[in-house]
Every structure is written in structure tokens, then in C-alpha cells.
C-alpha positions in Angstrom: 3.0 62.6 -58.2 2.8 59.4 -60.3 2.0 58.8 -63.9 -0.7 56.8 -65.7 -0.2 53.3 -67.2 -0.5 54.0 -70.9 -0.9 51.9 -74.0 2.4 53.1 -75.3 4.2 52.1 -72.1 2.6 48.6 -72.2 3.4 48.0 -75.9 7.0 49.2 -75.3 7.3 46.7 -72.4 5.5 43.7 -73.9 6.3 44.2 -77.6 2.6 43.2 -78.2 0.5 45.4 -80.5 -2.9 44.3 -79.1 -3.7 45.0 -75.5 -6.4 42.3 -75.4 -3.8 39.6 -76.2 -1.5 40.5 -73.3 -1.3 37.8 -70.6 1.8 38.8 -68.6 2.8 42.4 -67.8 5.7 43.5 -65.6 6.1 47.2 -64.8 7.9 47.1 -61.5 9.1 50.4 -60.2 7.5 52.6 -62.9 6.0 55.4 -60.7 2.5 54.4 -61.8 -0.6 55.7 -60.0 -3.3 55.4 -62.6 -4.1 51.9 -63.9 -7.6 52.5 -65.5 -6.3 51.2 -68.8 -6.5 47.7 -67.3 -10.1 47.4 -68.6 -8.5 47.1 -72.0 -6.4 44.1 -70.8 -9.1 41.6 -69.9 -7.1 38.5 -70.6 -4.2 39.3 -68.3 -3.1 36.4 -66.1 -0.1 37.8 -64.3 0.3 41.4 -63.4 3.5 42.6 -61.7 3.1 46.2 -60.5 5.1 46.3 -57.3 6.9 49.5 -56.2 4.5 52.0 -57.7 2.0 54.5 -56.4 -1.3 52.5 -56.8 -3.8 53.3 -54.1 -6.9 51.3 -55.2 -7.7 47.8 -56.4 -10.8 48.9 -58.3 -9.4 48.6 -61.9 -8.2 45.0 -61.3 -11.8 43.8 -61.3 -11.8 44.0 -65.1 -9.1 41.3 -65.4 -11.3 38.2 -65.0 -8.6 35.8 -65.9 -6.1 37.1 -63.4 -4.1 34.4 -61.6 -1.2 36.2 -60.0 -1.1 39.8 -58.8 2.0 41.4 -57.4 1.5 44.8 -55.7 4.3 45.0 -53.1 5.2 48.5 -52.0 2.3 50.5 -53.3 -0.1 52.9 -51.5 -3.1 50.7 -50.8 -4.3 51.6 -47.3 -7.8 50.2 -47.0 -8.4 46.4 -46.9 -12.0 47.0 -48.0 -10.4 47.5 -51.5 -10.2 43.7 -51.6 -13.9 43.6 -52.5 -12.8 44.5 -56.1 -10.8 41.3 -56.3 -13.5 39.1 -54.8 -15.0 38.3 -58.2 -11.6 37.1 -59.6 -12.2 33.3 -59.2 -8.8 32.4 -60.8 -6.7 34.5 -58.5 -4.4 32.3 -56.6 -1.4 34.4 -55.7 -1.5 37.9 -54.2 1.3 40.1 -52.9 0.3 43.2 -50.8 3.2 43.2 -48.5 4.7 46.7 -47.6 1.4 48.4 -48.4 -0.2 50.4 -45.5 -3.1 48.0 -45.3 -0.7 45.1 -44.4 -0.1 46.8 -41.1 -3.5 45.6 -39.8 -2.9 42.9 -37.1 -5.6 40.7 -38.8 -4.3 41.4 -42.3 -3.9 37.8 -43.4 -7.2 36.7 -41.9 -9.1 39.6 -43.6 -7.4 39.0 -47.0 -8.3 35.3 -46.9 -11.8 36.0 -45.8 -12.3 38.3 -48.9 -10.4 35.9 -51.2 -11.0 32.3 -50.1 -9.6 30.9 -53.4 -6.1 32.2 -52.7 -3.4 29.7 -52.2 -0.5 32.1 -51.5 -0.4 35.5 -49.8 2.8 37.5 -50.0 5.7 35.0 -49.5 3.7 32.4 -47.5 1.3 29.6 -48.5 -2.1 29.8 -47.0 -2.7 27.0 -44.5 -5.9 25.1 -43.9 -5.9 26.6 -40.4 -5.8 30.1 -41.8 -8.7 29.4 -44.1 -10.7 28.0 -41.1 -9.9 31.1 -39.0 -11.0 33.4 -41.9 -14.3 31.6 -42.0 -14.8 32.5 -38.3 -13.9 36.0 -39.1 -16.5 36.0 -41.9 -19.1 34.9 -39.3 -18.0 37.7 -37.0 -18.3 40.2 -39.9 -21.8 38.9 -40.8 -22.8 39.2 -37.1 -21.4 42.7 -36.8 -23.2 43.6 -40.1 -26.5 42.2 -38.7 -26.0 44.0 -35.4 -25.4 47.3 -37.2 -28.6 46.8 -39.2 -30.5 46.1 -36.0 -29.1 49.2 -34.4 -30.0 51.3 -37.5 -33.6 49.9 -37.4 -33.8 50.7 -33.7 -32.6 54.2 -34.2 -35.0 54.7 -37.1 -37.9 53.4 -35.1 -37.0 55.7 -32.2 -36.8 58.6 -34.6 -40.2 57.8 -36.1 -41.7 57.5 -32.5 -40.2 60.8 -31.6 -41.5 62.4 -34.7 -45.0 61.1 -34.0 -44.8 62.3 -30.5 -43.7 65.7 -31.7 -46.6 65.9 -34.1 -49.1 64.9 -31.4 -47.6 67.5 -29.0 -47.9 70.2 -31.7 -51.5 69.2 -32.4 -52.3 69.3 -28.7 -50.6 72.7 -28.3 -52.6 74.0 -31.3 -55.8 72.7 -29.8 -55.0 74.3 -26.4 -54.1 77.6 -28.0 -57.4 77.6 -30.0 -59.4 76.8 -26.9 -57.7 79.6 -25.0 -58.3 82.0 -27.8 -62.0 81.1 -27.8 -62.3 81.6 -24.0 -60.7 85.0 -24.3 -63.2 86.0 -27.0 -66.2 84.8 -25.0 -65.0 86.7 -21.9 -64.6 89.8 -24.0 -68.1 89.4 -25.5 -69.7 88.8 -22.1 -68.0 91.9 -20.7 -69.4 94.0 -23.6 -73.0 92.6 -23.3 -73.3 94.2 -19.9 -73.3 97.7 -21.5 -75.7 96.9 -24.4 -79.4 98.0 -24.5 -82.3 95.9 -25.5 -82.1 96.7 -29.2 -78.4 96.0 -29.4 -78.9 92.7 -27.5 -81.6 91.7 -30.1 -79.1 92.3 -32.9 -76.5 90.2 -31.2 -79.1 87.4 -30.6 -80.0 87.3 -34.3 -76.4 87.2 -35.4 -75.7 84.4 -32.9 -78.7 82.4 -34.2 -77.5 82.8 -37.8 -74.0 81.6 -36.8 -75.4 78.6 -35.0 -77.6 77.6 -38.1 -74.4 77.7 -40.3 -72.7 75.2 -37.9 -75.7 72.9 -38.0 -75.7 72.9 -41.8 
């Protein structure tokens, strides 16, 4: 269990009374897992938070002036977290080495594709070739996203067609059941008519004529 990054801890380390004035913060190996206070440090340019227990990059998106970010040996496991850094146009140096996400075989390509303005990742400069390869990866991501959308549309259309077919079948079944019910009633009436005398038949005739007049109206 880690601990939050607090104003007291920051002031103690930087000797600065105003969080908004802090540009450089180094809290290496401080057992930190909660960095939500970073939204109060919008002018930070260099953040060194290696060897902690940070598991998300979300709170760094508030540091619009960030140029260097050191997060070696933390608990960041999902490379999709990089989307929170994609709006940091000044970010040039990033260290994510020794995080679970760095075990991905395409780790460098994926990071560069998210952050094309980077000049250095971990302990290596980013080469023009790596940037070119990351652009290809971006195209693949875009194509995969497009394919996923097409698959979703296809599945949705199929579901709608199945639903329409189901409704049509239900209506057809209802119609068939209604017709069968009418046939049973007619058969029952015809079987009873055989046993009626002339007066009873006249009563039936009048009721039938009244019923037919209602349908006409």
C-alpha cells in the first residue's frame, strides 16, 4: 500500500511555498501511489517520480508545460495510459523502463506513435527510423479501428435484420393462430346449427345480419 503525494511532502522537498510556482520536483523512491495533487502544479517542467507505485498516467495530463517525465520502476501496466500524455506538446523525454507496460514487444513503437514529439525514450534517443515505423503502426491502428467499426456495423445490421424477421414471424404466427381460432368457431357453429329449429335459425340469422352491418360501418 502506497501513500498520496501531498502538499506538505512537496513543500518539504522543494522548499517552495506555492505549488503553482514549482517547475522541478524529484520524489524518487517515496512509495507514492496517488498523484492527483499534480493538477495544482500546472507549471511543472521536470517530474522525477521513479521507484514508486504509480499505476496511471491520467494526472500528468494537467501539467501542460511538462518537458521531462521520469517514471522508471512504477506499476503502469497498460500502454493505453499514454493517451493522457498525448496532449503534452512540450514533452521531450520520457522514462517508462521497468514498468509492466515496457514488456510489450512493440513498446517503443507504440510509445512513439502516441507521443510523436518525443526525442528520447528511456535511455535511448529516438531515431528517424523509429518515428517512421511508428507512423506505419499508426496506420495499422487506424485500419484496425476502421475494421472494428465495420464489424460493429455489420453485427448491428444483422441484429436489426434478425429482430425484423422475428417480428414478422411473430405477426405471421399471430395471424395463423387467429385464423385457426376462427375456423374452430365456425366449425362449432355449423355443428350446432344442425340441431336448431326454424325459430332458432331465424334468431341466428338476425344476429348474423346485425354483426355484418357493424363490419360494413
